[in-house]
C-alpha positions as a Markdown table, in Angstrom:
| # | Residue | x | y | z |
|---|---|---|---|---|
| 1 | Ala | 101.8 | 94.3 | 114.6 |
| 2 | Asn | 98.6 | 94.8 | 116.4 |
| 3 | Gly | 95.2 | 95.9 | 115.1 |
| 4 | Leu | 92.2 | 94.5 | 113.3 |
| 5 | Ile | 91.8 | 93.2 | 109.8 |
| 6 | Ala | 88.9 | 91.7 | 107.9 |
| 7 | Asp | 88.6 | 88.0 | 107.6 |
| 8 | Arg | 90.8 | 86.8 | 104.8 |
| 9 | Ala | 88.4 | 84.2 | 103.4 |
| 10 | Ala | 85.0 | 85.9 | 103.2 |
| 11 | Val | 83.3 | 89.1 | 104.3 |
| 12 | Glu | 79.5 | 89.6 | 104.4 |
| 13 | Asp | 78.1 | 92.9 | 103.1 |
| 14 | Asp | 77.1 | 94.1 | 106.6 |
| 15 | Ala | 80.7 | 93.5 | 107.8 |
| 16 | Lys | 82.1 | 95.3 | 104.7 |
| 17 | Asn | 80.0 | 98.3 | 105.6 |
| 18 | Val | 81.7 | 98.3 | 109.1 |
| 19 | Trp | 85.2 | 98.2 | 107.5 |
| 20 | Asp | 84.2 | 101.0 | 105.1 |
| 21 | Tyr | 83.0 | 103.1 | 108.1 |
| 22 | Tyr | 86.4 | 102.6 | 109.8 |
| 23 | Leu | 88.2 | 103.6 | 106.7 |
| 24 | Asn | 86.2 | 106.7 | 105.9 |
| 25 | Lys | 84.5 | 108.0 | 109.1 |
| 26 | Arg | 86.7 | 107.1 | 112.1 |
| 27 | Asp | 89.2 | 109.9 | 112.6 |
| 28 | Asp | 90.5 | 108.2 | 115.8 |
| 29 | Val | 91.5 | 105.1 | 113.9 |
| 30 | Gln | 94.8 | 104.7 | 112.0 |
| 31 | Val | 94.7 | 102.9 | 108.7 |
| 32 | His | 97.7 | 100.8 | 107.5 |
| 33 | Gln | 97.8 | 99.3 | 104.0 |
| 34 | Leu | 98.5 | 95.6 | 103.9 |
| 35 | Gly | 100.6 | 94.2 | 101.1 |
| 36 | Asp | 99.8 | 91.3 | 98.9 |
| 37 | Asp | 103.1 | 89.7 | 99.4 |
| 38 | Asn | 102.4 | 88.6 | 103.0 |
| 39 | Cys | 98.7 | 88.9 | 103.4 |
| 40 | Asp | 96.1 | 87.2 | 101.2 |
| 41 | Gln | 94.0 | 89.9 | 99.4 |
| 42 | Asp | 91.4 | 87.7 | 97.8 |
| 43 | Val | 88.5 | 89.5 | 99.6 |
| 44 | Ala | 89.9 | 92.9 | 98.6 |
| 45 | Ile | 90.3 | 91.7 | 95.0 |
| 46 | Glu | 86.7 | 90.4 | 95.0 |
| 47 | Asp | 85.6 | 93.7 | 96.4 |
| 48 | Arg | 87.4 | 96.1 | 94.1 |
| 49 | Gly | 89.0 | 94.1 | 91.3 |
| 50 | Glu | 92.5 | 93.0 | 90.5 |
| 51 | Asp | 93.7 | 96.5 | 89.6 |
| 52 | Asp | 92.1 | 98.4 | 92.4 |
| 53 | Trp | 92.2 | 96.0 | 95.4 |
| 54 | Ala | 94.4 | 98.4 | 97.5 |
| 55 | Ser | 91.5 | 100.9 | 97.7 |
| 56 | Ser | 89.3 | 98.4 | 99.4 |
| 57 | Pro | 88.7 | 98.8 | 103.1 |
| 58 | Leu | 89.3 | 95.0 | 103.3 |
| 59 | Ser | 92.9 | 95.5 | 102.3 |
| 60 | Lys | 93.8 | 97.5 | 105.4 |
| 61 | Arg | 94.8 | 97.0 | 109.1 |
| 62 | Tyr | 93.2 | 99.3 | 111.6 |
| 63 | Thr | 94.6 | 100.4 | 114.9 |
| 64 | Lys | 93.6 | 102.8 | 117.6 |
| 65 | Glu | 95.1 | 104.2 | 120.7 |
| 66 | Pro | 93.7 | 102.5 | 123.9 |
| 67 | Thr | 91.8 | 105.6 | 125.0 |
| 68 | Thr | 89.0 | 103.7 | 126.8 |
| 69 | Ile | 91.4 | 101.4 | 128.6 |
| 70 | Asn | 93.5 | 104.4 | 129.6 |
| 71 | Ala | 90.4 | 106.4 | 130.9 |
| 72 | Leu | 89.3 | 103.4 | 132.9 |
| 73 | Asn | 92.7 | 103.0 | 134.4 |
| 74 | Asp | 93.0 | 106.7 | 135.2 |
| 75 | Ala | 89.6 | 106.6 | 136.9 |
| 76 | Gly | 90.7 | 103.7 | 139.1 |
| 77 | Lys | 88.1 | 101.4 | 137.5 |
| 78 | Leu | 90.6 | 99.0 | 135.9 |
| 79 | Lys | 92.1 | 96.2 | 137.9 |
| 80 | Val | 95.0 | 94.3 | 136.4 |
| 81 | Arg | 95.6 | 90.7 | 137.6 |
| 82 | Arg | 99.2 | 89.7 | 137.4 |
| 83 | Asp | 98.7 | 86.3 | 138.9 |
| 84 | Leu | 97.1 | 84.8 | 135.8 |
| 85 | Lys | 99.2 | 82.5 | 133.6 |
């Protein structure tokens, strides 16, 4: 799966504020809950506690449609190099 997640080992307060912003104020971002069976949730547990870790913005994966890339492509401003390996 694609998307962004918080660092699984440690998250500074300023970074946590960014993840909180993504969770609560970005209507263009889709939020996906991560499980604790396949993704370490220590940072989320530290943030919200053992019983409420799933409410932490650090326990999520965030995705967004590639609107900027699509707009650049549609405007002819994006060049794709297919010769790179």
